[in-house]
DRENZANU-409108 format. One line per 4 residues: their letters; for each residue x, y, z of N, C-alpha, C. Coordinates in nm, 2 decimals. Layout:
N
a	X,Y,Z,X,Y,Z,X,Y,Z; ...
% end
This chain:
114
mfpa	30.35,14.47,19.37,30.21,14.55,19.39,30.16,14.56,19.50; 30.23,14.48,19.61,30.17,14.51,19.73,30.27,14.53,19.83; 30.34,14.66,19.81,30.46,14.70,19.91,30.44,14.71,20.05; 30.54,14.64,20.13,30.52,14.64,20.28,30.63,14.74,20.33
gaag	30.65,14.75,20.46,30.76,14.83,20.51,30.71,15.02,20.50; 30.80,15.07,20.47,30.77,15.23,20.49,30.67,15.26,20.39; 30.68,15.19,20.23,30.60,15.24,20.16,30.44,15.20,20.17; 30.44,15.06,20.24,30.32,15.01,20.29,30.25,15.10,20.39
fglm	30.31,15.14,20.48,30.27,15.23,20.59,30.22,15.36,20.51; 30.29,15.41,20.44,30.26,15.53,20.34,30.11,15.51,20.25; 30.12,15.41,20.22,30.01,15.36,20.17,29.90,15.38,20.23; 29.89,15.31,20.34,29.79,15.29,20.45,29.77,15.43,20.46
ilrl	29.83,15.52,20.50,29.80,15.66,20.54,29.74,15.74,20.42; 29.77,15.68,20.32,29.71,15.77,20.19,29.56,15.70,20.19; 29.52,15.58,20.21,29.38,15.53,20.22,29.32,15.59,20.32; 29.41,15.62,20.44,29.32,15.66,20.53,29.28,15.83,20.50
caag	29.38,15.91,20.43,29.33,16.05,20.38,29.21,16.04,20.30; 29.22,15.95,20.19,29.14,15.93,20.11,29.00,15.93,20.19; 28.98,15.84,20.27,28.86,15.80,20.33,28.81,15.91,20.42; 28.92,15.99,20.48,28.91,16.12,20.57,28.85,16.22,20.49
mlvf	28.91,16.22,20.38,28.85,16.34,20.28,28.69,16.31,20.22; 28.67,16.19,20.23,28.54,16.17,20.16,28.43,16.20,20.27; 28.48,16.14,20.38,28.36,16.19,20.51,28.37,16.32,20.54; 28.46,16.40,20.54,28.47,16.52,20.55,28.37,16.59,20.43
nvlt	28.42,16.57,20.34,28.31,16.66,20.21,28.18,16.58,20.22; 28.13,16.49,20.28,27.99,16.45,20.33,27.93,16.52,20.39; 28.01,16.52,20.54,27.95,16.55,20.66,27.94,16.71,20.66; 28.01,16.79,20.60,28.04,16.92,20.59,27.94,17.00,20.52
rpvv	27.84,16.93,20.42,27.76,16.98,20.34,27.64,17.05,20.40; 27.59,17.17,20.35,27.51,17.25,20.43,27.36,17.19,20.44; 27.34,17.07,20.36,27.20,17.01,20.35,27.19,16.91,20.44; 27.08,16.85,20.49,27.04,16.74,20.57,27.11,16.60,20.50
vasw	27.18,16.53,20.56,27.25,16.39,20.50,27.17,16.30,20.53; 27.08,16.24,20.45,27.01,16.12,20.46,27.09,15.99,20.54; 27.00,15.90,20.58,27.06,15.80,20.68,27.09,15.70,20.57; 27.08,15.67,20.46,27.12,15.59,20.34,27.26,15.62,20.31
eiaa	27.26,15.78,20.28,27.39,15.81,20.27,27.49,15.80,20.37; 27.46,15.78,20.49,27.55,15.76,20.62,27.61,15.65,20.61; 27.51,15.56,20.59,27.53,15.42,20.58,27.62,15.37,20.45; 27.64,15.44,20.34,27.68,15.41,20.23,27.83,15.46,20.26
lviv	27.81,15.58,20.31,27.96,15.66,20.35,28.03,15.58,20.46; 27.98,15.51,20.54,28.02,15.42,20.65,28.11,15.29,20.58; 28.00,15.23,20.47,28.07,15.14,20.42,28.19,15.16,20.31; 28.19,15.26,20.24,28.28,15.29,20.15,28.38,15.35,20.23
saml	28.39,15.39,20.33,28.51,15.45,20.40,28.60,15.36,20.48; 28.50,15.27,20.52,28.55,15.12,20.58,28.63,15.06,20.51; 28.57,15.03,20.39,28.64,14.96,20.31,28.77,15.01,20.22; 28.75,15.15,20.19,28.88,15.21,20.19,28.98,15.19,20.29
clgv	28.98,15.23,20.41,29.06,15.23,20.52,29.12,15.08,20.55; 29.04,15.00,20.52,29.10,14.83,20.51,29.18,14.81,20.40; 29.14,14.86,20.29,29.19,14.81,20.18,29.12,14.73,20.11; 28.97,14.70,20.11,28.92,14.63,20.05,28.85,14.65,19.91
ltpl	28.90,14.56,19.79,28.88,14.61,19.68,28.89,14.74,19.62; 29.02,14.80,19.68,29.06,14.92,19.68,29.05,14.99,19.53; 29.08,14.94,19.41,29.05,15.00,19.30,28.90,15.02,19.25; 28.81,14.95,19.28,28.66,14.96,19.25,28.62,15.05,19.39
iciv	28.66,15.07,19.49,28.60,15.16,19.60,28.69,15.32,19.56; 28.80,15.31,19.50,28.84,15.44,19.47,28.77,15.50,19.36; 28.74,15.42,19.27,28.63,15.50,19.19,28.51,15.53,19.23; 28.47,15.45,19.32,28.31,15.50,19.36,28.34,15.64,19.44
agva	28.46,15.64,19.53,28.49,15.75,19.58,28.52,15.90,19.54; 28.60,15.86,19.41,28.60,15.94,19.31,28.47,16.01,19.24; 28.38,15.92,19.21,28.26,15.96,19.16,28.17,16.04,19.27; 28.18,15.98,19.39,28.10,16.05,19.48,28.15,16.21,19.53
qivl	28.26,16.22,19.50,28.38,16.36,19.51,28.32,16.43,19.40; 28.31,16.36,19.28,28.24,16.47,19.17,28.10,16.49,19.19; 28.00,16.39,19.20,27.88,16.43,19.25,27.85,16.53,19.35; 27.95,16.51,19.46,27.93,16.63,19.58,27.98,16.77,19.53
lfgp	28.06,16.77,19.44,28.13,16.89,19.39,28.01,17.01,19.34; 27.91,16.93,19.29,27.81,17.02,19.22,27.68,17.04,19.32; 27.74,17.05,19.45,27.62,17.08,19.52,27.63,17.22,19.58; 27.54,17.28,19.65,27.56,17.43,19.71,27.71,17.49,19.77
ersp	27.74,17.58,19.74,27.85,17.64,19.82,27.95,17.52,19.85; 28.02,17.49,19.73,28.13,17.39,19.75,28.27,17.47,19.72; 28.37,17.40,19.76,28.48,17.48,19.73,28.57,17.36,19.64; 28.60,17.41,19.51,28.68,17.32,19.40,28.77,17.27,19.43
tcfa	28.87,17.35,19.51,28.99,17.31,19.56,28.99,17.22,19.64; 28.94,17.18,19.74,28.92,17.08,19.84,28.89,16.96,19.77; 28.77,16.97,19.66,28.75,16.86,19.58,28.86,16.80,19.51; 28.94,16.90,19.46,29.05,16.86,19.35,29.16,16.79,19.44
fsia	29.18,16.84,19.56,29.26,16.71,19.63,29.22,16.63,19.64; 29.08,16.61,19.70,29.01,16.46,19.73,29.01,16.37,19.63; 28.98,16.43,19.51,28.98,16.34,19.38,29.12,16.30,19.36; 29.21,16.40,19.36,29.36,16.35,19.33,29.40,16.24,19.44
iaaa	29.36,16.25,19.56,29.39,16.15,19.67,29.35,15.99,19.61; 29.21,16.02,19.59,29.16,15.88,19.54,29.21,15.83,19.41; 29.24,15.91,19.32,29.33,15.85,19.20,29.46,15.82,19.23; 29.53,15.88,19.33,29.68,15.80,19.38,29.66,15.69,19.42
vflv	29.55,15.64,19.51,29.53,15.52,19.56,29.49,15.41,19.43; 29.43,15.46,19.37,29.39,15.37,19.26,29.48,15.35,19.16; 29.57,15.43,19.15,29.71,15.39,19.05,29.80,15.32,19.12; 29.82,15.37,19.26,29.94,15.28,19.32,29.89,15.15,19.39
gpgg	29.79,15.14,19.43,29.73,15.03,19.48,29.72,15.03,19.67; 29.69,14.96,19.69,29.65,14.94,19.81,29.76,14.91,19.93; 29.86,14.89,19.89,29.98,14.86,19.98,29.97,14.71,20.06; 30.07,14.68,20.12,30.09,14.55,20.17,30.01,14.55,20.32
ysvd	29.97,14.63,20.35,29.90,14.64,20.50,29.72,14.68,20.44; 29.68,14.56,20.39,29.54,14.59,20.34,29.48,14.44,20.35; 29.35,14.44,20.32,29.30,14.32,20.31,29.32,14.25,20.16; 29.34,14.35,20.07,29.36,14.32,19.92,29.48,14.23,19.92
sllf	29.61,14.26,20.01,29.70,14.19,20.00,29.71,14.07,20.06; 29.61,14.05,20.14,29.60,13.90,20.21,29.52,13.81,20.10; 29.43,13.88,20.03,29.35,13.80,19.95,29.41,13.80,19.84; 29.47,13.86,19.75,29.54,13.87,19.62,29.65,13.87,19.65
grcl	29.71,13.82,19.75,29.88,13.85,19.78,30.01,13.82,19.68; 30.10,13.84,19.69,30.20,13.79,19.60,30.21,13.63,19.56; 30.23,13.57,19.44,30.22,13.44,19.41,30.33,13.43,19.32; 30.39,13.33,19.32,30.48,13.25,19.25,30.44,13.18,19.11
irsn	30.46,13.21,19.01,30.41,13.14,18.89,30.52,13.09,18.81; 30.49,12.92,18.83,30.60,12.85,18.73,30.55,12.79,18.63; 30.68,12.80,18.53,30.64,12.74,18.40,30.66,12.57,18.41; 30.59,12.50,18.31,30.63,12.36,18.33,30.74,12.33,18.21
sr	30.74,12.42,18.14,30.83,12.42,18.00,30.98,12.43,18.07; 31.10,12.36,18.00,31.22,12.35,18.06,31.30,12.42,17.94
% end
């Protein structure tokens, strides 16, 4: 569930790309960005980069991408890749180099029956 090594670094890069695409799509809008949007963007991006509550944050990022898609003068191709990256992180998980792996790391379940 939380692979380490090369796979863990790959998942960390994927999380960083998902956060970067979200920041890019919000900040390149042709309209003025409100301060609450910037605050929400910083929080969601930081949580995604660090791997905190990754499945929930990926859903939030994906919904935000879909909402942003319907704005003025937007490229559907860029948003398709952004949503695909968020979906990939959601499906694969945060990886071994995340806060989620520290909080919900591997555990050994033992049965009392013999």
